[in-house]
C-alpha positions as CSV (number, residue, x, y, z in Angstrom):
1,M,0.0,0.0,0.0
2,S,1.3,3.4,-0.9
3,G,2.1,5.9,1.8
4,A,-0.5,8.4,2.9
5,I,-0.6,12.0,1.4
6,D,-1.6,14.8,3.7
7,A,-3.5,17.4,1.6
8,W,-2.9,20.2,4.1
9,C,0.0,20.1,6.5
10,N,1.2,23.5,7.7
11,F,4.8,24.3,7.0
12,F,6.5,22.3,9.8
13,T,9.8,24.1,10.1
14,E,10.7,26.4,13.0
15,E,9.9,29.4,10.8
16,G,6.6,28.1,9.6
17,I,5.3,27.1,13.0
18,R,6.5,30.4,14.5
19,I,4.8,32.6,11.9
20,V,1.5,30.8,11.8
21,F,1.1,29.4,15.3
22,T,3.3,30.7,18.1
23,E,3.6,34.4,17.0
24,N,0.1,34.6,15.5
25,P,-2.0,35.8,18.4
26,E,-5.4,34.5,17.2
27,V,-4.1,31.0,16.3
28,S,-2.0,30.8,19.4
29,F,-5.0,31.6,21.6
30,M,-7.4,29.4,19.8
31,M,-5.2,26.3,19.2
32,G,-3.1,26.6,22.3
33,D,-5.3,28.0,25.0
34,Q,-8.8,27.0,23.8
35,W,-8.0,23.6,22.3
36,G,-5.0,22.5,24.3
37,R,-2.7,21.7,21.3
38,R,0.2,23.9,22.2
39,H,2.4,20.8,22.7
40,L,2.2,20.1,19.0
41,M,3.3,23.6,18.0
42,V,7.0,22.7,17.6
43,G,9.1,23.2,14.5
44,Y,11.4,20.6,12.9
45,E,14.2,20.4,10.5
46,P,12.8,18.5,7.4
47,E,14.7,15.2,8.0
48,E,13.9,15.3,11.7
49,F,10.2,15.8,10.8
50,F,10.3,12.8,8.4
51,E,12.0,10.6,10.9
52,K,10.0,11.5,14.0
53,V,6.6,12.4,12.6
54,L,5.9,11.2,9.1
55,D,7.7,7.8,8.9
56,P,6.3,6.3,12.1
57,A,2.8,7.2,10.8
58,G,3.3,5.8,7.3
59,V,3.0,9.2,5.6
60,Q,4.8,9.6,2.3
61,R,4.1,13.2,1.4
62,V,2.8,16.4,2.9
63,I,1.4,19.3,0.9
64,C,2.3,22.6,2.6
65,P,0.6,25.9,1.9
66,A,2.8,29.0,1.8
67,L,0.0,30.5,3.9
68,Q,-1.2,34.1,3.4
69,Q,-3.6,35.0,6.2
70,Y,-4.8,38.5,7.0
71,L,-5.9,39.2,10.6
72,Y,-9.2,40.9,10.3
73,R,-9.1,42.8,13.6
74,D,-5.5,43.8,13.6
75,R,-5.0,44.3,9.8
76,Q,-1.8,42.3,10.0
77,L,-0.6,40.0,7.2
78,I,0.6,36.6,8.3
79,R,2.8,35.3,5.5
80,V,4.8,32.1,5.2
81,P,7.4,33.0,2.6
82,W,6.9,30.9,-0.5
83,E,10.6,31.0,-0.9
84,S,11.1,29.1,2.3
85,V,8.6,26.4,1.2
86,A,10.2,26.3,-2.2
87,E,13.6,25.6,-0.7
88,V,12.3,22.5,1.2
89,V,10.3,21.4,-1.8
90,Q,13.3,21.5,-4.1
91,K,15.5,19.6,-1.6
92,Y,12.9,16.9,-0.8
93,P,10.6,16.7,-3.8
94,D,9.4,13.2,-2.9
95,R,8.2,14.2,0.5
96,V,7.1,17.8,0.4
97,S,4.9,19.7,-2.1
98,G,4.0,23.4,-2.0
99,L,0.9,25.5,-2.5
100,Y,1.1,29.2,-3.3
101,G,-0.8,31.3,-0.8
102,I,-3.0,33.8,-2.7
103,D,-3.5,37.4,-1.6
104,P,-6.6,38.7,-3.5
105,H,-5.3,42.2,-3.2
106,S,-1.9,41.5,-4.9
107,G,-3.4,41.7,-8.4
108,M,-1.4,40.6,-11.4
109,R,1.9,40.8,-9.5
110,G,0.5,38.0,-7.4
111,V,-0.7,36.1,-10.4
112,R,2.8,36.3,-12.0
113,E,4.4,35.1,-8.7
114,F,1.9,32.2,-8.6
115,E,2.9,31.2,-12.1
116,R,6.6,31.4,-11.2
117,T,6.2,29.1,-8.2
118,V,4.5,26.4,-10.3
119,R,6.7,26.7,-13.4
120,E,10.1,27.2,-11.7
121,Y,9.8,25.8,-8.2
122,G,7.5,22.8,-8.5
123,F,4.5,24.1,-6.6
124,I,1.4,22.0,-7.3
125,G,-1.4,24.4,-6.7
126,G,-2.8,27.5,-5.1
127,H,-4.2,28.1,-1.6
128,V,-6.9,30.5,-0.5
129,H,-7.6,31.6,3.1
130,P,-10.4,34.1,2.4
131,F,-11.6,35.2,5.8
132,G,-9.2,37.9,7.0
133,F,-9.1,39.5,3.6
134,D,-12.8,40.0,3.9
135,T,-13.1,38.6,0.4
136,P,-15.5,35.7,-0.5
137,I,-14.0,32.9,-2.5
138,N,-16.2,33.8,-5.5
139,D,-15.0,37.4,-5.5
140,A,-13.7,38.8,-8.9
141,R,-10.3,39.6,-7.3
142,F,-9.6,35.8,-7.1
143,Y,-10.6,35.1,-10.7
144,P,-7.2,36.0,-12.3
145,F,-5.6,33.4,-10.0
146,Y,-8.2,30.8,-10.9
147,A,-7.7,31.5,-14.5
148,K,-4.0,31.1,-14.2
149,A,-4.4,27.8,-12.2
150,A,-6.7,26.5,-14.9
151,E,-4.1,27.4,-17.5
152,L,-1.3,25.8,-15.5
153,G,-3.4,22.7,-14.8
154,V,-3.1,22.9,-11.0
155,P,-5.9,22.9,-8.4
156,I,-6.9,25.5,-5.9
157,E,-7.3,24.5,-2.2
158,F,-9.6,26.6,-0.1
159,Q,-10.2,26.9,3.6
160,T,-14.0,26.5,3.6
161,G,-16.4,26.5,6.5
162,H,-16.2,28.7,9.5
163,S,-13.1,30.6,10.6
164,A,-11.8,29.5,14.0
165,E,-10.0,32.9,14.2
166,F,-11.9,36.2,14.7
167,M,-12.8,36.7,11.1
168,P,-16.0,36.7,9.0
169,S,-16.9,33.0,8.4
170,K,-19.3,33.8,5.6
171,H,-16.5,34.2,3.1
172,G,-15.8,30.4,3.3
173,H,-19.3,29.1,2.8
174,P,-19.0,26.1,0.4
175,L,-22.0,27.3,-1.6
176,L,-19.7,30.0,-3.0
177,L,-17.8,27.2,-4.8
178,D,-20.8,26.7,-7.0
179,D,-20.0,30.0,-8.9
180,V,-16.4,29.1,-9.3
181,A,-17.0,25.6,-10.4
182,I,-19.5,26.7,-13.0
183,Y,-17.2,29.3,-14.4
184,F,-14.1,27.2,-14.3
185,P,-15.2,23.6,-15.1
186,E,-11.6,22.5,-15.9
187,L,-10.2,23.8,-12.6
188,K,-10.0,21.4,-9.7
189,L,-11.3,23.0,-6.5
190,I,-10.7,21.5,-3.0
191,G,-12.9,22.5,-0.1
192,A,-10.7,21.9,2.9
193,H,-11.6,21.6,6.6
194,Q,-14.7,19.8,5.4
195,A,-16.6,23.2,5.2
196,W,-17.8,22.5,8.7
197,P,-20.5,23.3,9.9
198,W,-21.9,23.4,6.3
199,T,-20.7,19.8,5.5
200,E,-23.9,18.8,3.7
201,V,-23.6,21.8,1.4
202,M,-20.0,20.7,0.8
203,I,-21.1,17.2,0.0
204,A,-23.7,18.7,-2.5
205,M,-21.0,20.7,-4.2
206,A,-18.7,17.7,-4.5
207,W,-21.5,15.5,-5.8
208,K,-22.8,18.0,-8.3
209,H,-19.5,19.2,-9.8
210,P,-16.9,16.8,-11.3
211,N,-14.2,19.3,-10.5
212,V,-15.0,19.9,-6.8
213,Y,-13.4,17.8,-4.0
214,V,-13.4,17.7,-0.2
215,A,-10.3,17.7,2.1
216,M,-10.8,16.3,5.6
217,S,-8.3,18.6,7.3
218,G,-8.8,20.5,10.4
219,H,-10.8,17.9,12.3
220,A,-9.8,14.6,14.0
221,P,-11.5,11.6,12.4
222,K,-13.4,10.7,15.5
223,Y,-15.3,14.0,15.1
224,W,-15.9,13.7,11.3
225,D,-19.5,14.4,10.3
226,K,-21.3,11.0,9.9
227,N,-22.8,12.1,6.6
228,L,-19.4,13.0,5.2
229,V,-18.0,9.7,6.3
230,H,-20.9,7.9,4.5
231,F,-20.2,10.0,1.4
232,L,-16.5,9.2,1.3
233,N,-17.3,5.5,1.9
234,S,-19.9,5.3,-0.9
235,R,-20.8,7.6,-3.8
236,G,-18.0,10.0,-2.8
237,I,-15.1,7.5,-3.3
238,G,-12.5,9.4,-5.3
239,K,-13.9,12.8,-4.2
240,V,-12.4,13.1,-0.7
241,L,-8.7,13.7,0.3
242,W,-7.2,13.1,3.7
243,G,-5.6,16.0,5.5
244,T,-4.6,17.0,9.0
245,D,-4.0,20.8,9.3
246,Y,-0.9,19.7,11.2
247,P,0.1,20.7,13.9
248,L,-3.6,20.9,14.8
249,I,-4.0,17.2,14.3
250,G,-1.1,14.8,14.5
251,H,-0.5,12.4,11.7
252,S,-0.4,9.2,13.8
253,E,-3.4,10.4,15.8
254,S,-5.4,10.9,12.6
255,L,-4.5,7.7,10.9
256,T,-5.1,5.6,14.0
257,Q,-8.6,7.1,14.3
258,I,-9.3,6.4,10.6
259,E,-8.8,2.7,11.4
260,D,-11.9,2.9,13.6
261,L,-14.2,4.1,10.8
262,N,-14.4,0.7,9.1
263,L,-14.0,2.1,5.6
264,K,-14.2,0.0,2.5
265,P,-10.7,-0.8,1.2
266,E,-11.2,1.1,-2.0
267,A,-12.6,4.1,0.0
268,K,-9.7,4.1,2.4
269,E,-7.2,3.9,-0.4
270,M,-8.7,6.8,-2.3
271,L,-9.0,8.9,0.9
272,L,-5.4,8.4,2.0
273,Y,-3.6,8.8,-1.3
274,G,-5.5,7.9,-4.4
275,T,-7.5,11.0,-4.7
276,A,-4.6,13.3,-3.9
277,K,-2.5,11.7,-6.6
278,K,-5.3,12.3,-9.1
279,V,-6.1,15.9,-8.1
280,F,-2.6,17.1,-7.7
281,G,-1.1,15.1,-10.5
282,L,1.4,13.3,-8.2
């Protein structure tokens, strides 16, 4: 059996964990104080991460967003440098893949940078965290990025559902994917974090559109919505990707809990790596 592929693993280096988690006041409060996950907010050198975290869990590859997140209250940009992600991707191309973090206010400069990361640095898609930018995922400011992704043949991964941080959750409602999927039928769209609490709408979008997929990141499997589990184990086989949102969810923790879901072999195979290979062209 092939190793698992994590569709959303936050950049695991000291720099990545510091920028997104320990120095980000909203994430540090929510994940550390509210959810008690501070012990996982530790950065690693890549080979140490493979040896201590991925290999014991049987994870072959992680897909890391070069996250661009705007803090809605503080008007502060949280930016994981794509250059840092690219350095690790180029050194370990069989273990780490990158997604370009999209700032909807960066215009064509951002579109050109996005193209460069794909063509020159091996990134395999784009990533949208819409909430702090106060910009819904079907807003026209995103469309040049979507058009470029369609041209490049790479998917866009979205944080859908509510925002755990203090940001407007409405911008990640999965029904907004309907507009994007209709306009860009050739562009693969991934609604990550299960679009909770609107999981049934997310299921409807993935069922309706051949180019819409669901990523199970951001929630431990023991808490996955039962309707979404039924979907991934039946008519949704091939439409759902496994993800953790590490360090929110540990890899071994997640995969151990998946064993308790009693999935069909073909559903489990597609969830853990088959769908990711198809969607990201791995």
